[in-house]
N, CA, C and O atoms as CSV, one atom per row, in Angstrom:
chain,resi,resn,atom,element,x,y,z
A,1,MET,N,N,172.806,170.863,42.230
A,1,MET,CA,C,171.428,171.050,41.764
A,1,MET,C,C,170.441,170.804,42.875
A,1,MET,O,O,170.504,169.784,43.561
A,2,LYS,N,N,169.532,171.736,43.054
A,2,LYS,CA,C,168.471,171.532,44.052
A,2,LYS,C,C,167.521,170.446,43.669
A,2,LYS,O,O,167.313,170.159,42.491
A,3,ASN,N,N,166.951,169.850,44.666
A,3,ASN,CA,C,165.975,168.832,44.460
A,3,ASN,C,C,164.566,169.568,44.663
A,3,ASN,O,O,164.365,170.352,45.590
A,4,LYS,N,N,163.625,169.233,43.705
A,4,LYS,CA,C,162.348,169.834,43.767
A,4,LYS,C,C,161.391,168.878,44.421
A,4,LYS,O,O,161.397,167.705,44.045
A,5,ILE,N,N,160.583,169.265,45.348
A,5,ILE,CA,C,159.561,168.455,46.018
A,5,ILE,C,C,158.327,169.272,46.145
A,5,ILE,O,O,158.335,170.501,46.076
A,6,VAL,N,N,157.192,168.498,46.346
A,6,VAL,CA,C,155.967,169.223,46.610
A,6,VAL,C,C,155.438,168.873,47.986
A,6,VAL,O,O,155.428,167.699,48.357
A,7,VAL,N,N,155.009,169.838,48.737
A,7,VAL,CA,C,154.596,169.656,50.128
A,7,VAL,C,C,153.277,170.321,50.248
A,7,VAL,O,O,153.033,171.417,49.742
A,8,GLU,N,N,152.379,169.570,50.983
A,8,GLU,CA,C,151.003,170.117,51.266
A,8,GLU,C,C,151.191,171.358,52.020
A,8,GLU,O,O,152.037,171.411,52.912
A,9,ASN,N,N,150.381,172.461,51.688
A,9,ASN,CA,C,150.524,173.730,52.300
A,9,ASN,C,C,150.276,173.759,53.804
A,9,ASN,O,O,150.758,174.680,54.464
A,10,THR,N,N,149.542,172.789,54.389
A,10,THR,CA,C,149.367,172.808,55.863
A,10,THR,C,C,150.611,172.310,56.606
A,10,THR,O,O,150.651,172.434,57.830
A,11,LEU,N,N,151.615,171.762,55.947
A,11,LEU,CA,C,152.772,171.261,56.648
A,11,LEU,C,C,153.905,172.214,56.730
A,11,LEU,O,O,155.018,171.962,56.269
A,12,THR,N,N,153.554,173.427,57.390
A,12,THR,CA,C,154.557,174.464,57.444
A,12,THR,C,C,155.940,174.038,58.039
A,12,THR,O,O,156.966,174.390,57.457
A,13,PRO,N,N,155.993,173.319,59.137
A,13,PRO,CA,C,157.270,172.999,59.719
A,13,PRO,C,C,158.145,172.088,58.717
A,13,PRO,O,O,159.375,172.144,58.704
A,14,TYR,N,N,157.461,171.324,57.959
A,14,TYR,CA,C,158.176,170.453,56.908
A,14,TYR,C,C,158.688,171.289,55.763
A,14,TYR,O,O,159.798,171.090,55.270
A,15,ILE,N,N,157.828,172.266,55.332
A,15,ILE,CA,C,158.155,173.199,54.285
A,15,ILE,C,C,159.469,173.965,54.736
A,15,ILE,O,O,160.450,173.979,53.993
A,16,GLU,N,N,159.471,174.537,55.840
A,16,GLU,CA,C,160.511,175.412,56.285
A,16,GLU,C,C,161.786,174.513,56.518
A,16,GLU,O,O,162.877,174.926,56.122
A,17,TYR,N,N,161.681,173.371,57.112
A,17,TYR,CA,C,162.764,172.505,57.323
A,17,TYR,C,C,163.430,172.060,56.033
A,17,TYR,O,O,164.657,172.059,55.931
A,18,LEU,N,N,162.635,171.685,55.058
A,18,LEU,CA,C,163.189,171.149,53.794
A,18,LEU,C,C,163.760,172.244,53.034
A,18,LEU,O,O,164.764,172.032,52.354
A,19,LYS,N,N,163.226,173.393,53.078
A,19,LYS,CA,C,163.827,174.567,52.409
A,19,LYS,C,C,165.238,174.849,52.989
A,19,LYS,O,O,166.171,175.177,52.256
A,20,SER,N,N,165.357,174.716,54.281
A,20,SER,CA,C,166.561,174.949,54.940
A,20,SER,C,C,167.639,173.927,54.608
A,20,SER,O,O,168.831,174.191,54.765
A,21,CYS,N,N,167.225,172.801,54.164
A,21,CYS,CA,C,168.079,171.729,53.765
A,21,CYS,C,C,168.374,171.823,52.210
A,21,CYS,O,O,168.999,170.938,51.625
A,22,GLY,N,N,167.924,172.866,51.631
A,22,GLY,CA,C,168.265,173.125,50.151
A,22,GLY,C,C,167.277,172.589,49.100
A,22,GLY,O,O,167.555,172.572,47.900
A,23,TYR,N,N,166.163,172.172,49.586
A,23,TYR,CA,C,165.101,171.698,48.648
A,23,TYR,C,C,164.300,172.897,48.076
A,23,TYR,O,O,164.066,173.904,48.745
A,24,ASP,N,N,163.917,172.731,46.861
A,24,ASP,CA,C,163.143,173.679,46.168
A,24,ASP,C,C,161.708,173.145,46.302
A,24,ASP,O,O,161.302,172.211,45.611
A,25,VAL,N,N,160.913,173.815,47.276
A,25,VAL,CA,C,159.673,173.354,47.760
A,25,VAL,C,C,158.552,173.969,46.986
A,25,VAL,O,O,158.509,175.197,46.916
A,26,HIS,N,N,157.614,173.220,46.380
A,26,HIS,CA,C,156.434,173.754,45.769
A,26,HIS,C,C,155.275,173.207,46.594
A,26,HIS,O,O,155.327,172.116,47.163
A,27,THR,N,N,154.193,174.053,46.628
A,27,THR,CA,C,153.199,173.915,47.602
A,27,THR,C,C,151.915,173.221,46.861
A,27,THR,O,O,151.506,173.577,45.755
A,28,LEU,N,N,151.387,172.246,47.594
A,28,LEU,CA,C,150.179,171.612,47.175
A,28,LEU,C,C,148.962,172.117,48.009
A,28,LEU,O,O,148.937,172.033,49.237
A,29,TYR,N,N,148.008,172.618,47.301
A,29,TYR,CA,C,146.770,173.187,48.073
A,29,TYR,C,C,145.626,172.189,47.906
A,29,TYR,O,O,144.920,172.183,46.898
A,30,ARG,N,N,145.479,171.409,48.851
A,30,ARG,CA,C,144.376,170.439,48.961
A,30,ARG,C,C,143.952,169.703,47.724
A,30,ARG,O,O,142.778,169.506,47.412
A,31,ASN,N,N,144.989,169.317,47.055
A,31,ASN,CA,C,144.712,168.486,45.795
A,31,ASN,C,C,144.336,169.353,44.646
A,31,ASN,O,O,144.207,168.811,43.549
A,32,ASP,N,N,144.139,170.667,44.765
A,32,ASP,CA,C,143.742,171.473,43.734
A,32,ASP,C,C,144.637,171.632,42.563
A,32,ASP,O,O,144.191,171.823,41.431
A,33,ASN,N,N,145.993,171.546,42.859
A,33,ASN,CA,C,146.866,171.656,41.777
A,33,ASN,C,C,147.755,170.381,41.572
A,33,ASN,O,O,148.844,170.491,41.009
A,34,ILE,N,N,147.339,169.280,41.984
A,34,ILE,CA,C,148.047,167.934,41.792
A,34,ILE,C,C,148.104,167.672,40.239
A,34,ILE,O,O,149.114,167.128,39.794
A,35,ASN,N,N,147.175,167.993,39.467
A,35,ASN,CA,C,147.277,167.656,38.098
A,35,ASN,C,C,148.332,168.493,37.383
A,35,ASN,O,O,148.611,168.231,36.213
A,36,ASN,N,N,148.934,169.493,38.039
A,36,ASN,CA,C,150.012,170.341,37.431
A,36,ASN,C,C,151.292,169.629,37.676
A,36,ASN,O,O,152.305,170.036,37.109
A,37,ILE,N,N,151.340,168.545,38.515
A,37,ILE,CA,C,152.589,167.828,38.778
A,37,ILE,C,C,152.613,166.621,37.856
A,37,ILE,O,O,152.224,165.537,38.289
A,38,MET,N,N,153.049,166.750,36.607
A,38,MET,CA,C,152.908,165.676,35.693
A,38,MET,C,C,154.309,165.192,35.202
A,38,MET,O,O,154.422,164.440,34.234
A,39,SER,N,N,155.265,165.616,35.850
A,39,SER,CA,C,156.575,165.050,35.325
A,39,SER,C,C,157.379,164.534,36.511
A,39,SER,O,O,157.010,164.702,37.673
A,40,ASP,N,N,158.517,163.885,36.159
A,40,ASP,CA,C,159.355,163.384,37.164
A,40,ASP,C,C,160.457,164.367,37.677
A,40,ASP,O,O,161.460,163.960,38.263
A,41,GLU,N,N,160.209,165.685,37.420
A,41,GLU,CA,C,161.202,166.635,37.822
A,41,GLU,C,C,161.181,166.808,39.382
A,41,GLU,O,O,162.131,167.310,39.984
A,42,TYR,N,N,160.060,166.369,39.990
A,42,TYR,CA,C,159.907,166.435,41.364
A,42,TYR,C,C,160.438,165.085,42.001
A,42,TYR,O,O,160.322,164.012,41.409
A,43,LYS,N,N,160.988,165.202,43.166
A,43,LYS,CA,C,161.476,164.014,43.931
A,43,LYS,C,C,160.420,163.207,44.562
A,43,LYS,O,O,160.440,161.976,44.557
A,44,ALA,N,N,159.406,163.990,45.158
A,44,ALA,CA,C,158.415,163.336,45.885
A,44,ALA,C,C,157.285,164.391,46.173
A,44,ALA,O,O,157.465,165.592,45.971
A,45,ILE,N,N,156.079,163.857,46.669
A,45,ILE,CA,C,155.082,164.704,47.124
A,45,ILE,C,C,154.841,164.259,48.660
A,45,ILE,O,O,154.695,163.087,49.007
A,46,ILE,N,N,154.824,165.332,49.491
A,46,ILE,CA,C,154.651,165.015,50.940
A,46,ILE,C,C,153.208,165.611,51.369
A,46,ILE,O,O,152.920,166.797,51.207
A,47,VAL,N,N,152.443,164.774,51.865
A,47,VAL,CA,C,151.116,165.160,52.329
A,47,VAL,C,C,151.014,164.767,53.764
A,47,VAL,O,O,151.789,163.966,54.285
A,48,SER,N,N,149.983,165.387,54.417
A,48,SER,CA,C,149.671,165.153,55.907
A,48,SER,C,C,149.149,163.726,56.070
A,48,SER,O,O,149.484,163.036,57.033
A,49,GLY,N,N,148.347,163.307,55.139
A,49,GLY,CA,C,147.795,161.952,55.149
A,49,GLY,C,C,147.288,161.632,53.719
A,49,GLY,O,O,146.944,162.528,52.948
A,50,LEU,N,N,147.257,160.368,53.410
A,50,LEU,CA,C,146.807,160.004,52.002
A,50,LEU,C,C,145.442,160.411,51.704
A,50,LEU,O,O,145.076,160.570,50.540
A,51,ASP,N,N,144.642,160.594,52.739
A,51,ASP,CA,C,143.230,161.046,52.456
A,51,ASP,C,C,143.144,162.378,51.783
A,51,ASP,O,O,142.104,162.708,51.213
A,52,VAL,N,N,144.233,163.188,51.825
A,52,VAL,CA,C,144.273,164.493,51.143
A,52,VAL,C,C,144.095,164.229,49.617
A,52,VAL,O,O,143.575,165.082,48.897
A,53,LEU,N,N,144.526,163.061,49.148
A,53,LEU,CA,C,144.474,162.812,47.681
A,53,LEU,C,C,143.128,162.139,47.376
A,53,LEU,O,O,142.924,161.754,46.225
A,54,GLY,N,N,142.202,161.973,48.320
A,54,GLY,CA,C,141.017,161.201,48.209
A,54,GLY,C,C,139.813,161.880,47.596
A,54,GLY,O,O,138.668,161.555,47.912
A,55,THR,N,N,140.096,162.868,46.679
A,55,THR,CA,C,138.881,163.512,46.035
A,55,THR,C,C,138.611,162.820,44.704
A,55,THR,O,O,139.483,162.177,44.119
A,56,ARG,N,N,137.400,162.971,44.261
A,56,ARG,CA,C,137.054,162.393,42.962
A,56,ARG,C,C,137.824,162.863,41.806
A,56,ARG,O,O,137.927,162.163,40.798
A,57,ASP,N,N,138.416,164.117,41.917
A,57,ASP,CA,C,139.125,164.665,40.805
A,57,ASP,C,C,140.578,164.208,40.817
A,57,ASP,O,O,141.287,164.620,39.898
A,58,ALA,N,N,141.101,163.428,41.719
A,58,ALA,CA,C,142.451,163.022,41.750
A,58,ALA,C,C,142.672,162.097,40.585
A,58,ALA,O,O,141.842,161.240,40.280
A,59,ASN,N,N,143.829,162.283,39.922
A,59,ASN,CA,C,144.138,161.475,38.810
A,59,ASN,C,C,145.452,160.676,39.231
A,59,ASN,O,O,146.561,161.208,39.289
A,60,TYR,N,N,145.210,159.398,39.504
A,60,TYR,CA,C,146.328,158.646,40.040
A,60,TYR,C,C,147.320,158.117,39.016
A,60,TYR,O,O,148.216,157.349,39.365
A,61,LYS,N,N,147.172,158.525,37.730
A,61,LYS,CA,C,148.172,158.277,36.741
A,61,LYS,C,C,149.240,159.327,36.838
A,61,LYS,O,O,150.332,159.137,36.303
A,62,ASN,N,N,148.966,160.436,37.503
A,62,ASN,CA,C,149.740,161.522,37.721
A,62,ASN,C,C,149.883,161.705,39.222
A,62,ASN,O,O,148.889,161.396,39.878
A,63,PRO,N,N,150.797,162.091,39.788
A,63,PRO,CA,C,152.156,162.285,39.292
A,63,PRO,C,C,153.000,161.011,39.293
A,63,PRO,O,O,152.707,160.105,40.074
A,64,PRO,N,N,153.960,160.904,38.514
A,64,PRO,CA,C,154.803,159.642,38.410
A,64,PRO,C,C,155.951,159.694,39.412
A,64,PRO,O,O,157.084,159.335,39.090
A,65,ILE,N,N,155.651,160.143,40.627
A,65,ILE,CA,C,156.692,160.215,41.697
A,65,ILE,C,C,156.114,159.677,43.034
A,65,ILE,O,O,154.901,159.585,43.225
A,66,PRO,N,N,157.044,159.332,43.938
A,66,PRO,CA,C,156.468,158.826,45.256
A,66,PRO,C,C,155.638,159.823,45.984
A,66,PRO,O,O,155.842,161.033,45.891
A,67,ILE,N,N,154.670,159.277,46.735
A,67,ILE,CA,C,153.862,160.180,47.617
A,67,ILE,C,C,154.192,159.681,49.066
A,67,ILE,O,O,154.064,158.502,49.395
A,68,ILE,N,N,154.606,160.627,49.866
A,68,ILE,CA,C,154.962,160.233,51.246
A,68,ILE,C,C,154.053,160.902,52.204
A,68,ILE,O,O,153.811,162.107,52.155
A,69,GLU,N,N,153.502,159.994,53.172
A,69,GLU,CA,C,152.608,160.433,54.141
A,69,GLU,C,C,153.440,160.947,55.382
A,69,GLU,O,O,154.208,160.190,55.976
A,70,ALA,N,N,153.259,162.256,55.747
A,70,ALA,CA,C,154.102,162.898,56.849
A,70,ALA,C,C,153.616,162.435,58.199
A,70,ALA,O,O,154.369,162.488,59.172
A,71,LYS,N,N,152.313,161.957,58.293
A,71,LYS,CA,C,151.735,161.574,59.490
A,71,LYS,C,C,152.533,160.667,60.382
A,71,LYS,O,O,152.765,159.541,59.942
A,72,GLY,N,N,152.994,160.993,61.587
A,72,GLY,CA,C,153.767,160.166,62.413
A,72,GLY,C,C,155.278,160.348,62.235
A,72,GLY,O,O,156.052,159.667,62.908
A,73,PHE,N,N,155.707,161.225,61.367
A,73,PHE,CA,C,157.153,161.504,61.058
A,73,PHE,C,C,157.482,162.934,61.326
A,73,PHE,O,O,156.667,163.831,61.113
A,74,THR,N,N,158.726,163.149,61.813
A,74,THR,CA,C,159.210,164.543,62.007
A,74,THR,C,C,159.737,165.075,60.723
A,74,THR,O,O,160.044,164.292,59.824
A,75,PRO,N,N,159.862,166.398,60.581
A,75,PRO,CA,C,160.496,166.934,59.310
A,75,PRO,C,C,161.853,166.216,59.074
A,75,PRO,O,O,162.133,165.846,57.934
A,76,GLU,N,N,162.708,166.004,60.114
A,76,GLU,CA,C,163.940,165.415,60.011
A,76,GLU,C,C,163.842,163.972,59.437
A,76,GLU,O,O,164.633,163.597,58.571
A,77,GLU,N,N,162.950,163.240,59.886
A,77,GLU,CA,C,162.659,161.845,59.430
A,77,GLU,C,C,162.222,161.853,57.885
A,77,GLU,O,O,162.666,161.014,57.101
A,78,ILE,N,N,161.376,162.799,57.524
A,78,ILE,CA,C,160.965,162.963,56.146
A,78,ILE,C,C,162.206,163.296,55.281
A,78,ILE,O,O,162.370,162.771,54.180
A,79,HIS,N,N,163.067,164.179,55.811
A,79,HIS,CA,C,164.309,164.525,55.057
A,79,HIS,C,C,165.158,163.307,54.865
A,79,HIS,O,O,165.615,163.029,53.757
A,80,ASN,N,N,165.379,162.561,55.949
A,80,ASN,CA,C,166.112,161.306,55.765
A,80,ASN,C,C,165.568,160.340,54.773
A,80,ASN,O,O,166.342,159.716,54.047
A,81,MET,N,N,164.243,160.176,54.701
A,81,MET,CA,C,163.617,159.353,53.764
A,81,MET,C,C,163.950,159.856,52.307
A,81,MET,O,O,164.308,159.073,51.428
A,82,LEU,N,N,163.824,161.075,52.126
A,82,LEU,CA,C,164.055,161.688,50.842
A,82,LEU,C,C,165.561,161.435,50.363
A,82,LEU,O,O,165.845,161.147,49.201
A,83,GLU,N,N,166.448,161.571,51.351
A,83,GLU,CA,C,167.861,161.404,51.033
A,83,GLU,C,C,168.269,159.918,50.879
A,83,GLU,O,O,169.183,159.611,50.113
A,84,ASN,N,N,167.615,159.024,51.582
A,84,ASN,CA,C,168.046,157.614,51.589
A,84,ASN,C,C,167.201,156.760,50.621
A,84,ASN,O,O,167.748,155.869,49.971
A,85,ARG,N,N,165.949,156.998,50.514
A,85,ARG,CA,C,165.106,156.128,49.755
A,85,ARG,C,C,164.844,156.657,48.370
A,85,ARG,O,O,164.736,155.874,47.425
A,86,TYR,N,N,164.740,157.924,48.222
A,86,TYR,CA,C,164.320,158.463,46.930
A,86,TYR,C,C,165.475,159.314,46.265
A,86,TYR,O,O,165.192,160.252,45.520
A,87,SER,N,N,166.692,158.991,46.530
A,87,SER,CA,C,167.791,159.823,45.874
A,87,SER,C,C,168.368,158.968,44.722
A,87,SER,O,O,169.280,159.409,44.023
């Protein structure tokens, strides 16, 4: 079964790498659709920086999954985190 994750749309190398690893990648557009992520069917959300979630409309009760900041990590390191910490 594929793992579903959400990745910020600006993180193209991460999106491509994680897709190649078998992840079902859904795209986050600048926090616009974060309220649609309301279940634990996703393994994690990967954003460029936590400031991406810093809008007044962000609802921190949702989503009920880990948020990973990609800043300072390679796509391979993010993949390892997903496999080792969040599996």
